[in-house]
C-alpha positions in Angstrom: 88.8 174.9 16.5 85.8 172.6 16.8 85.6 170.2 19.2 85.5 167.6 16.8 89.1 168.3 15.2 90.5 169.2 18.6 94.4 167.8 19.3 94.7 167.3 22.8 98.4 166.9 22.1 98.5 169.5 20.3 97.0 172.0 22.7 100.1 171.1 25.3 102.3 171.9 21.9 100.4 175.4 21.3 100.8 176.1 25.1 104.4 175.4 25.8 105.6 177.0 23.0 103.2 180.3 24.4 105.2 179.7 27.3 103.9 183.0 29.9 102.1 184.5 27.6 99.3 185.2 30.5 95.7 185.1 28.9 96.7 184.8 25.7 97.9 181.4 26.9 94.4 180.9 28.7 92.0 181.7 26.6 92.0 178.5 24.0 91.9 176.3 27.4 88.6 178.3 28.6 87.5 178.3 24.6 87.5 174.9 24.1 86.9 174.4 27.4 83.2 176.0 27.8 83.1 174.2 23.9 83.4 171.3 25.5 81.1 171.6 28.0 78.6 172.2 25.5 78.9 169.0 23.4 77.8 165.9 24.4 81.2 163.2 22.4 79.1 159.6 22.4 81.0 156.0 20.7 78.3 153.4 19.6 78.7 150.4 17.9 76.9 151.2 15.0 75.5 154.5 13.2 72.3 155.3 11.0 71.8 153.9 7.8 69.6 155.9 7.0 67.9 159.3 8.1 64.3 158.3 8.0 63.6 155.8 10.1 60.2 154.9 8.0 62.7 153.7 5.4 63.3 149.7 4.3 65.7 148.5 6.1 66.7 151.6 8.9 68.1 150.2 12.0 68.1 151.0 15.8 69.6 154.3 15.8 67.5 155.2 12.9 65.3 155.6 15.7 67.3 158.1 17.9 68.1 160.8 15.0 63.9 160.8 14.3 63.2 161.0 17.8 65.8 164.1 18.4 65.2 165.6 15.4 62.0 165.7 14.7 59.0 166.1 16.8 55.5 164.4 17.4 52.4 165.7 18.2 52.9 163.6 22.0 55.4 162.2 24.0 55.7 161.2 27.5 55.4 162.1 30.9 58.9 161.3 32.8 58.9 159.2 36.1 62.0 158.5 39.0 62.4 154.8 39.3 63.7 153.9 43.0 67.4 154.2 41.5 66.5 157.3 41.2 67.2 156.7 36.9 64.8 158.9 35.0 62.6 156.8 33.0 59.7 157.8 30.6 55.6 156.9 32.4 54.0 154.2 30.1 50.9 156.2 31.6 51.2 159.7 31.5 51.1 161.6 28.8 53.0 165.2 27.7 52.4 168.2 25.0 55.2 168.2 22.8 54.3 169.9 19.3 50.1 170.1 19.9 50.5 172.4 23.4 46.6 170.8 24.3 45.0 168.1 23.3 41.2 167.1 24.1 39.3 164.0 23.0 35.5 163.8 21.8 32.6 163.4 24.8 31.7 160.2 22.4 35.4 159.4 22.5 35.4 158.5 18.9 38.0 161.6 18.3 40.8 163.9 19.8 41.9 167.6 18.3 45.3 169.1 18.9 46.3 172.3 19.4 49.2 173.0 17.5 51.8 175.4 19.3 51.4 179.0 16.8 54.9 179.3 17.3 56.9 176.5 16.0 59.4 176.2 12.8 60.8 173.3 10.6 64.8 174.1 10.3 64.5 175.8 7.4 62.3 178.7 9.5 59.0 177.1 7.6 56.0 177.5 9.9 54.4 174.3 10.8 51.2 174.2 10.3 48.1 170.9 10.6 49.1 170.6 6.7 52.6 169.5 7.5 50.9 166.5 10.5 48.0 165.6 8.2 50.8 164.8 6.0 52.9 163.6 7.3 50.3 161.3 9.7 48.8 160.4 5.8 52.8 159.1 4.8 53.0 156.8 8.1 49.8 154.5 7.5 50.5 153.8 3.6 54.3 154.2 3.1 54.1 150.0 4.3 55.9 147.7 6.4 57.1 148.2 10.1 55.4 151.8 10.3 52.0 151.3 8.9 51.9 148.1 11.6 52.9 150.1 13.9 50.3 152.9 12.9 47.8 150.1 13.1 48.7 148.5 16.5 46.7 151.8 17.4 44.1 152.1 15.6 45.4 154.6 13.4 44.4 152.9 10.0 44.0 155.8 6.5 44.4 158.6 6.0 40.6 160.2 6.3 40.7 159.8 9.7 43.0 162.4 9.8 41.5 166.3 9.5 43.4 169.1 9.0 40.2 172.0 10.2 42.9 175.0 10.3 46.0 176.1 10.6 46.9 175.3 14.2 44.3 172.4 14.5 44.5 168.7 13.7 42.1 165.9 14.3 42.0 162.4 14.9 38.3 160.6 13.8 38.5 156.5 15.7 37.7 153.7 13.8 36.6 152.4 16.9 38.0 153.2 21.1 41.5 152.2 21.5 43.2 152.7 24.8 46.5 152.3 23.4 45.8 155.2 20.3 46.7 158.2 21.9 50.1 156.4 23.3 50.9 155.2 19.7 50.8 158.9 18.8 53.8 159.6 20.7 55.9 156.7 19.7 58.4 157.6 17.2 56.5 156.5 14.0 54.7 159.2 13.5 57.4 162.1 13.4 56.0 165.6 11.4 58.3 166.4 8.1 58.1 169.2 7.0 55.5 168.3 4.2 56.5 171.6 1.3 59.9 170.5 1.8 59.4 166.6 0.9 56.8 166.9 -1.4 59.4 169.1 -3.4 61.8 166.4 -3.6 58.9 163.6 -4.0 57.8 161.8 -7.9 55.4 160.1 -8.6 57.5 157.2 -8.2 57.7 157.9 -4.8 55.5 160.4 -3.4 56.5 159.5 0.3 60.1 160.5 -0.6 61.5 158.0 0.8 64.4 158.3 -1.6 65.0 161.9 -0.4 64.2 161.7 3.1 67.1 159.0 3.4 69.8 161.4 3.3 68.1 164.2 3.9 66.3 165.4 6.9 63.5 167.8 7.3 62.2 168.4 10.5 61.9 170.6 13.3 63.4 169.3 16.9 65.5 170.2 19.5 68.2 169.4 16.9 69.3 169.2 13.4 71.5 167.3 11.6 74.5 168.7 10.9 76.4 166.4 9.5 76.2 163.0 8.3 79.5 160.4 7.4 77.3 157.2 7.0 79.8 154.2 9.3 81.6 157.1 10.3 80.1 160.4 12.1 77.1 161.9 12.8 76.8 166.0 14.4 73.8 167.0 15.6 73.4 170.6 16.1 71.1 172.3 18.3 67.6 173.9 17.1 68.2 177.0 19.0 64.4 178.3 18.0 63.0 175.5 19.1 59.9 175.9 20.9 58.7 172.5 21.7 60.0 172.1 24.8 62.8 173.1 27.2 65.7 174.8 24.9 68.2 171.7 25.4 71.5 172.2 27.5 73.9 170.3 25.2 74.2 172.7 22.1 75.7 169.4 19.5 76.2 166.2 19.9 79.4 164.5 18.0 78.4 160.5 17.2 81.2 158.4 16.3 80.7 154.9 14.9 83.4 152.6 16.6 82.7 148.9 15.8 84.7 147.8 18.8 83.7 147.6 22.3 87.3 147.9 23.4 88.1 150.8 22.3 84.5 152.5 23.1 85.0 151.6 26.7 89.1 152.8 26.6 88.1 156.2 25.8 84.9 156.4 28.2 87.2 155.1 30.6 90.3 158.3 29.5 87.8 161.0 29.0 88.1 160.9 25.7 84.1 160.3 25.2 81.2 160.9 27.1 78.5 158.3 26.6 78.4 154.9 25.4 76.4 151.5 25.3 76.3 147.9 23.1 79.2 146.7 25.9 78.7 142.7 26.6 77.3 141.9 30.2 80.7 141.4 31.5 82.1 144.3 30.4 79.2 146.7 32.3 79.8 144.2 35.0 83.4 145.4 35.4 83.2 149.1 34.7 80.6 149.2 37.6 82.9 147.4 40.3 85.7 150.0 39.0 83.6 153.0 39.3 85.6 155.3 36.7 82.1 156.2 34.8 78.8 155.1 35.8 76.1 153.1 34.2 72.2 153.1 34.3 71.0 149.2 33.8 67.0 149.2 33.2 65.1 146.0 32.9 63.5 146.9 29.2 59.5 147.2 29.4 57.9 144.6 27.0 60.9 142.7 26.0 61.9 139.1 26.1 65.4 137.0 24.8 63.9 134.0 23.1 63.6 131.3 21.2 61.5 131.0 18.3 60.8 127.5 16.9 59.1 127.9 13.4 55.3 126.5 14.0 54.5 126.4 10.9 57.0 124.1 9.4 57.9 120.2 10.4 59.3 119.4 12.8 58.5 122.3 14.9 54.7 122.4 13.8 54.4 119.5 16.8 53.6 121.5 19.7 55.4 118.5 22.1 58.5 118.3 20.7 58.4 122.5 21.5 58.0 121.4 24.9 60.2 119.4 24.8 62.8 121.9 23.6 61.8 124.3 26.4 62.1 122.1 28.6 65.6 121.2 27.4 67.5 124.5 27.4 69.9 125.9 30.5 67.9 128.7 31.8 70.7 129.2 34.6 73.9 128.3 32.7 72.1 130.8 30.4 71.3 133.5 32.8 75.0 133.5 34.7 77.5 132.3 31.4 76.5 134.0 28.7 74.2 137.7 30.8 76.6 137.7 33.8 73.4 138.0 36.2 72.7 141.5 33.9 69.1 140.3 33.1 66.1 139.0 34.1 65.0 135.0 34.5 62.4 134.4 32.6 61.7 130.8 33.2 60.6 128.6 36.9 57.3 130.4 37.2 54.5 128.6 38.6 52.1 126.3 36.5 49.2 128.5 36.4 49.2 132.1 35.0 48.3 134.6 38.1 48.6 138.3 36.9 48.3 140.1 33.2 51.5 140.9 33.1 54.0 140.4 30.5 56.9 139.3 30.3 57.0 137.2 33.2 59.1 133.6 34.1 57.5 131.0 32.5 56.5 127.2 34.3 59.3 125.5 32.1 63.0 124.6 34.4 65.9 122.5 32.9 64.3 118.5 33.1 66.0 116.2 30.5 63.9 113.9 32.0 60.9 115.5 30.8 62.3 116.6 27.6 63.1 113.2 26.6 59.7 111.8 27.3 58.2 114.6 25.5 60.5 114.1 22.2 59.4 110.1 22.7 55.6 111.1 22.5 55.9 113.6 19.8 58.1 110.2 17.1 61.5 111.5 17.5 62.7 109.5 20.7 65.8 108.3 18.1 66.5 112.0 17.6 66.9 115.4 15.1 68.7 117.6 13.5 68.0 121.2 13.0 69.4 124.5 12.9 70.1 127.3 15.2 70.6 130.7 13.9 71.6 134.3 15.6 72.4 137.7 14.9 76.4 138.0 14.7 75.5 141.4 16.0 74.3 139.9 19.0 76.7 137.9 19.2 78.4 138.7 22.6 75.6 137.0 24.6 74.1 135.2 21.4 76.9 132.9 20.7 77.7 131.8 24.3 74.1 131.3 24.4 73.6 129.1 21.6 76.1 127.1 22.3 75.0 126.7 25.6 71.6 125.5 23.8 73.8 123.6 21.5 74.9 121.5 23.8 71.7 120.9 26.0 70.1 119.6 23.0 72.6 117.1 22.4 71.9 115.4 25.2 68.1 114.9 23.9 69.0 113.7 20.9 69.1 117.0 18.7 72.0 117.6 16.8 71.4 121.5 16.2 74.4 123.4 14.1 74.8 127.1 14.2 74.0 129.5 12.1 75.9 133.0 12.4 74.0 135.3 9.9 75.2 138.9 10.1 74.0 141.6 11.6 73.0 143.8 8.2 71.2 140.8 6.6 68.9 139.2 10.4 66.1 141.4 9.7 65.5 140.0 6.6 66.6 136.9 6.9 64.1 136.6 9.8 60.9 138.3 7.8 61.2 135.3 5.5 59.8 133.0 8.0 62.3 130.3 7.0 65.0 129.7 10.0 63.5 126.6 12.2 64.7 128.0 15.3 66.2 131.4 16.1 67.5 132.9 18.9 65.7 136.8 18.4 65.2 139.5 21.2 62.0 142.0 20.6 61.0 144.9 22.6 57.7 146.0 22.5 57.5 149.9 22.5 53.7 150.7 24.4 54.0 148.8 27.1 51.0 146.1 27.2 50.6 142.4 26.9 48.1 142.7 23.6 50.6 144.9 22.1 53.6 142.5 22.3 51.1 139.4 21.5 49.5 141.3 18.3 52.9 141.8 17.2 54.4 138.3 17.6 51.3 135.5 17.7 48.9 137.2 15.5 47.5 135.6 13.1 48.2 138.9 10.8 51.9 136.8 11.0 53.4 140.7 11.1 57.2 140.8 10.2 58.2 140.3 13.7 56.8 136.6 14.6 58.8 134.7 13.2 57.5 131.4 15.2 54.5 131.9 12.3 52.6 131.3 14.8 48.7 130.6 13.7 46.2 130.0 16.2 42.6 131.0 16.2 42.1 130.8 19.9 45.2 133.1 19.9 43.8 135.6 18.0 40.1 135.9 19.4 41.9 136.6 22.8 44.5 139.2 21.6 41.9 141.3 19.8 39.6 140.9 22.9 41.8 142.5 25.6 43.2 145.1 22.8 39.5 146.9 22.7 37.5 145.7 26.1 36.5 148.3 28.4 36.3 145.6 31.0 38.5 145.9 33.7 37.5 141.8 35.0 37.3 140.6 30.8 40.9 142.1 30.1 42.4 140.5 33.2 40.4 137.1 32.2 41.7 137.2 28.4 45.3 138.6 29.0 46.0 135.9 31.6 44.2 133.0 28.9 46.5 133.9 26.1 49.8 134.0 29.2 48.4 130.7 29.0 48.2 129.6 26.0 51.6 131.3 24.8 53.1 128.4 27.5 51.1 125.5 26.5 51.9 126.6 23.4 55.7 127.2 23.2 55.6 129.4 20.0 58.7 131.1 22.1 60.5 130.1 24.6 61.6 132.9 27.4 65.2 133.0 28.5 65.5 136.1 30.0 64.1 140.0 29.9 66.7 142.1 28.8 68.7 144.7 30.7 69.3 148.1 29.4 72.7 149.3 30.5 74.4 152.9 29.4 78.2 153.8 30.5 78.5 157.7 30.6 80.6 159.7 33.0 80.1 160.6 36.4 79.5 164.4 35.4 76.4 163.7 33.2 73.0 164.0 34.4 69.6 163.8 32.8 69.8 160.7 30.8 66.2 159.2 30.5 65.2 155.4 30.0 63.0 155.3 27.1 61.0 152.5 25.0 62.8 152.8 21.9 66.8 152.6 24.0 68.4 156.1 21.7 69.3 158.7 24.4 67.2 161.4 24.5 69.8 164.2 23.8 67.6 167.2 25.4 67.6 165.8 28.3 71.5 165.7 29.3 73.4 168.0 30.9 77.4 168.2 31.9 78.3 169.2 35.8 
């Protein structure tokens, strides 16, 4: 009997029927206990919609599959946060598929020595040819993966060189402090290129269609089964060589849309781990103490209201400032987030530190807001639409209602538009929404990385404000590539100050990533991609 098919009531009947048969009656219980100790049961709101995170439209949980089922050349080292939670260390890299790496003396290339005993899940040895094909795919497939690679100056296949079967080199197009750290994010995962090419076509040279429904990795876990909308089962790959063999042999991730059901399963002990509850629920879970909660502020992340700067009326900076002074910040913090977020309002008027996120100078001041409305030529008010993702409705809907009520006080009538989560990203990418309540987090914890995605004139898919400012572009580019510490600090402070005055977005707070789990679970580690790293878990 597999753990996924175990029925506690059936076990009671079995044992009762066996009566006092001694060890024969005990054996099923012992076997189940051993299997359960090596199986992690996760309940999640929404499971993966694909097995290929580089595919178009892949959702958040696909990042977790990629992380656990594929290797990357490098990973991040770990550190312990003040509250004892393990976290990735943004400043230190660690070996994964590459057992060592060396940057050239001129700083214009890096050579990676691959593990000679590494294999893919089908037993095929991993070679530098697989690494090159995988990196080529990431920079050529387009969309988010290609833009992410470019954030670390990984831009074209010619940069990726096979030296021999177990030696791979990246030639730099420019010196970029983010390059190696970008090698360690989710996107450049290593694919079994021979297997993928067998399933590619002339129209689909990167096997997007096949990899959407099939896994071709060599990571610590392989996909045992995938039932979209229902359940994903991962089994440990016992021949994994890129780190210590995980203690958890099997992961069963079940899709349970109801937060109430997930919470009940967790508190009864029928599940081991879950996230995605409303802040109010997490507050209650912490107080009741039946399970433990790990909460970490997400680095380089914001909840914010984006204003469409490319279209009237929000192409008017004075109007954008007026709205920033009309936000009910404290009400949002207490009534929508229940304090489980870091406030990003009420800061100083001068930017004193080169860090992001940091509190904006805005607080609610309706008199200032009305005065700016008049300066902007909207003394009589206006009508607009505030859009939100229904997938974030637990915090998004009360936030939107509070904003709607506050804007009405300065003459802005904002109707609330609820967009289904499945359509949210596609709708944002059209960049047509006047006002949008959104959350963004940058994988690489650098201010210029966040600004590159959200405010640069190259107009990435995440620049939903359609913000275009050549002065901003010049500052972001300078911060990305300067090697002078003083120049870097000044430049970052300058582009943050420009953002605060130009108001392409209105920061609300920095979200906290909360995860609830059984008290006997150890090894949970917070990662920038916010998905569980099953390789670290153990069960007491």
